[in-house]
C-alpha positions in Angstrom: 178.2 102.5 73.1 180.0 99.4 74.4 180.1 96.1 72.6 176.9 94.1 73.1 176.5 90.7 74.8 177.3 88.6 71.7 179.8 91.0 70.3 182.3 90.9 73.2 185.3 88.7 72.5 188.0 87.8 75.0 191.3 86.7 73.5 189.9 84.8 70.5 191.8 81.5 70.2 193.5 81.2 73.6 196.7 79.8 72.1 199.1 77.6 74.1 198.8 77.6 77.8 201.5 79.4 79.8 201.9 76.8 82.5 200.1 75.4 85.5 201.9 76.9 88.5 199.8 78.4 91.2 200.9 81.9 92.4 203.2 81.7 95.3 203.4 84.0 98.2 204.7 87.2 96.8 207.3 89.3 98.5 206.3 92.6 97.2 206.7 95.9 99.0 203.6 97.8 99.9 203.8 101.1 98.0 203.0 104.5 99.5 200.3 106.8 98.0 200.6 106.8 94.3 201.3 109.9 92.4 202.1 109.6 88.7 205.4 111.2 87.7 204.8 114.8 86.4 207.1 117.1 84.5 206.2 120.8 84.3 207.4 122.0 80.9 206.5 125.6 81.7 209.6 125.8 83.9 212.0 124.9 81.1 214.2 127.8 79.9 213.9 126.6 76.3 210.4 125.7 75.2 209.5 123.8 72.0 206.3 122.5 70.6 205.8 118.7 70.9 204.1 117.2 67.8 202.5 113.8 68.1 200.5 111.8 65.5 197.1 110.5 66.4 196.6 106.7 65.9 193.8 106.1 63.3 190.4 105.1 64.6 188.4 102.0 63.8 186.5 101.9 60.5 183.4 100.1 61.6 182.1 102.2 64.4 178.6 103.6 64.0 179.2 106.2 66.7 179.7 109.8 65.9 183.4 110.3 66.4 185.3 113.5 67.0 188.7 114.3 68.6 189.1 116.4 71.7 191.7 117.2 74.3 190.4 115.6 77.5 191.2 117.3 80.8 190.6 114.3 83.1 193.3 113.6 85.7 195.3 110.5 85.3 193.6 109.2 88.5 191.4 111.3 90.8 192.7 108.9 93.6 194.6 105.7 93.7 193.9 103.6 90.5 191.1 101.1 91.1 189.3 98.4 88.9 186.3 100.7 88.5 188.4 103.2 86.7 188.4 100.8 83.7 185.4 100.6 81.3 185.9 98.7 78.0 184.8 100.8 75.1 184.0 99.8 71.5 187.1 97.7 70.9 187.1 93.9 71.2 190.0 94.1 73.6 188.6 93.0 76.9 191.9 91.3 77.7 193.5 94.7 77.9 190.6 96.1 80.1 190.6 93.0 82.4 194.4 93.1 82.8 194.4 96.8 83.7 191.5 96.3 86.2 193.3 93.3 87.8 196.5 95.4 88.1 194.6 98.2 89.7 193.3 95.8 92.3 196.7 94.9 93.7 199.5 96.9 95.4 202.2 95.6 93.0 199.9 96.2 90.0 199.2 99.8 91.1 202.9 100.4 91.5 203.4 99.0 87.9 200.7 101.4 86.6 202.3 104.3 88.4 205.7 103.5 86.9 204.3 103.1 83.4 203.2 106.7 82.9 204.9 110.1 83.1 202.8 113.2 82.5 204.3 116.3 80.8 202.3 119.5 81.1 202.7 123.2 80.6 204.0 123.2 77.0 202.5 123.4 73.6 201.5 119.9 72.3 200.2 119.5 68.7 198.2 116.3 67.9 198.2 115.8 64.1 195.8 113.8 61.9 196.5 112.2 58.6 194.3 112.9 55.6 192.8 109.4 55.9 191.9 110.1 59.5 190.3 113.4 58.6 188.3 111.7 55.8 187.1 109.1 58.3 186.2 111.7 60.9 184.4 113.8 58.4 182.3 110.9 57.1 181.4 109.8 60.7 180.3 113.2 61.9 178.2 114.5 59.0 175.1 113.0 60.6 175.7 115.1 63.6 173.4 118.2 63.7 176.3 120.1 65.2 178.7 119.0 62.5 181.9 120.9 62.1 184.6 119.8 59.7 187.6 118.2 61.5 190.8 120.1 61.8 194.2 118.6 60.9 195.7 119.3 64.3 194.6 120.1 67.8 196.8 122.0 70.3 196.8 121.1 73.9 199.2 121.4 76.9 199.7 117.7 78.0 201.3 114.6 76.7 202.3 111.3 78.3 205.2 108.9 78.1 204.0 105.3 78.5 206.3 102.2 79.0 205.1 99.2 77.1 207.1 96.1 76.3 210.4 97.6 77.4 210.0 100.8 75.2 208.4 104.2 75.7 205.6 105.6 73.6 204.4 109.2 73.7 200.8 110.1 73.3 198.9 113.4 73.8 195.7 114.0 75.8 193.6 114.1 72.6 191.1 111.2 72.3 188.3 110.1 70.0 185.0 111.0 71.7 181.3 111.1 71.3 179.3 114.1 72.4 176.0 113.9 74.3 174.4 115.7 77.3 175.9 119.0 76.5 179.7 119.2 76.7 180.2 115.9 78.7 183.0 113.8 77.3 182.0 110.3 76.2 185.1 108.3 75.1 184.6 106.0 72.1 187.2 103.5 73.2 188.5 103.0 76.7 186.3 104.8 79.1 186.1 105.6 82.9 183.1 106.4 85.0 185.5 107.9 87.5 187.0 110.2 84.8 190.4 108.5 85.4 192.5 108.9 82.3 195.3 106.4 83.0 193.5 103.4 81.3 192.7 105.5 78.2 196.3 106.7 78.0 197.6 103.1 78.2 195.2 101.9 75.5 196.1 104.8 73.2 199.8 104.1 73.7 199.1 100.4 72.7 197.2 101.6 69.6 200.2 103.7 68.7 202.5 100.8 69.3 200.7 98.5 66.9 199.6 101.2 64.4 195.9 102.0 65.1 192.8 101.4 67.1 191.6 99.3 64.2 194.6 96.9 64.7 193.9 96.8 68.4 190.3 95.7 67.6 191.7 92.5 65.9 191.2 89.9 68.7 192.3 87.1 66.4 195.8 88.6 66.0 196.4 90.3 69.4 195.7 88.0 72.4 196.2 87.8 76.1 199.6 86.1 75.5 200.8 89.3 73.9 199.0 91.8 76.2 200.1 90.4 79.5 203.9 90.9 79.4 203.6 94.2 77.6 201.2 95.6 80.2 202.3 94.0 83.4 206.0 93.7 82.6 205.9 90.2 84.1 205.5 86.5 83.0 202.1 85.1 82.2 201.0 82.0 84.0 197.8 80.1 84.1 195.8 76.9 83.6 192.8 75.6 81.7 189.5 75.1 83.6 187.4 72.1 82.8 185.3 69.5 84.6 188.4 67.8 85.9 189.9 70.9 87.5 190.2 70.8 91.3 187.9 73.4 92.9 190.6 74.1 95.5 193.0 75.1 92.7 190.4 77.6 91.4 189.7 78.9 95.0 193.4 79.2 95.9 194.1 81.2 92.7 191.1 83.5 93.3 192.3 84.1 96.9 195.7 85.0 95.6 194.2 87.6 93.3 194.2 90.1 96.2 198.0 90.4 95.6 198.6 88.7 92.3 196.8 90.3 89.2 194.5 87.6 87.9 191.9 87.3 85.2 189.5 84.7 83.9 188.2 83.9 80.4 184.6 82.7 80.2 183.5 79.9 78.0 181.9 80.5 74.6 178.7 78.8 75.9 178.7 80.4 79.4 175.2 80.9 80.8 175.8 82.5 84.2 178.2 85.2 83.1 178.9 87.1 79.9 180.2 84.5 77.4 183.6 84.7 75.6 184.7 87.5 77.8 187.4 88.6 80.2 187.0 89.3 83.9 189.4 90.6 86.5 189.4 88.3 89.5 189.3 90.2 92.8 189.4 87.5 95.5 187.1 85.3 97.5 184.5 86.5 100.0 182.0 84.4 101.9 182.9 81.4 99.8 182.2 83.2 96.5 184.6 84.4 93.9 184.5 88.1 93.3 185.1 89.5 89.8 185.0 92.8 88.0 183.5 92.8 84.5 185.3 95.6 82.5 181.9 96.7 81.3 181.6 98.3 84.7 180.1 96.0 87.2 181.2 93.6 89.9 179.9 90.0 90.1 180.2 87.1 92.5 179.8 83.4 91.7 180.3 80.2 93.6 183.4 78.2 92.7 181.1 75.6 91.2 179.5 78.2 88.9 182.9 79.6 88.0 184.2 76.1 87.0 181.1 75.6 84.9 181.4 78.9 83.1 185.1 79.6 82.7 187.7 78.0 80.4 190.9 79.5 81.8 192.6 81.5 84.6 195.6 83.8 84.0 197.9 85.4 86.6 201.4 86.7 87.2 203.5 89.0 89.2 204.0 92.4 87.6 207.5 93.5 86.7 209.2 96.8 87.7 
């Protein structure tokens, strides 16, 4: 399941503001059709087995958790905001940022440059004794319980660029089974069966040590996520009763080319409170947004001003 209405947390304490400059007119190139870089390992003369460690899951999830190699494509078509569905982690900044990136040409280029897929070789995903103990405890209530194995062999892995470094992760993910053999991701999900958001989230969990660590919204905030994911500088401004509506509208209009997100207030009434949204633009005088729980929403600038506490934006890096 996804986090409930009161359980969703955006960045926790927002920290210091990153500035008050409105996005300027970007000079980005318009990329051609995206195709994630792919390397066919089966054509290599010398083949070796790739061994990758699985990042530990969260401890508090009540869902039945198993691990499985997932055969989804990185993107059935060009990445889009609807590819991104926040799972059980309190990391809606990550989901909102990825959705905002997928909404812009420069953001999609950044996503495309972040991931390289390697396929056609033997990839072993290994699990520590602590992970196996956690998986065993979580799945014993499953009528189809099977003891977890200490490694899963598949044929794909991914190299992901985060914060100037590259992290390798396999195509094995923590899942929940229902409706036969359909795959239901525990963490980052996608109704379009697009794997790229899940791969990036898993790489970030590997970067900081575990999915449990990534669930700590008091420690890991938008100020950290933005440069690591976008490769660019975070900008933004606080929204309060004194904020000029034209500033909000201009920033929302620029979201068609500049990745932009909004953080709702703790006491928001018209949108999900204490939550992150990707800003998509302005249409018919209303601000269009994507809630990473999987739905689009439109509000007037006045309603936005009343319900949001901050807007973040910035040009992606290479």
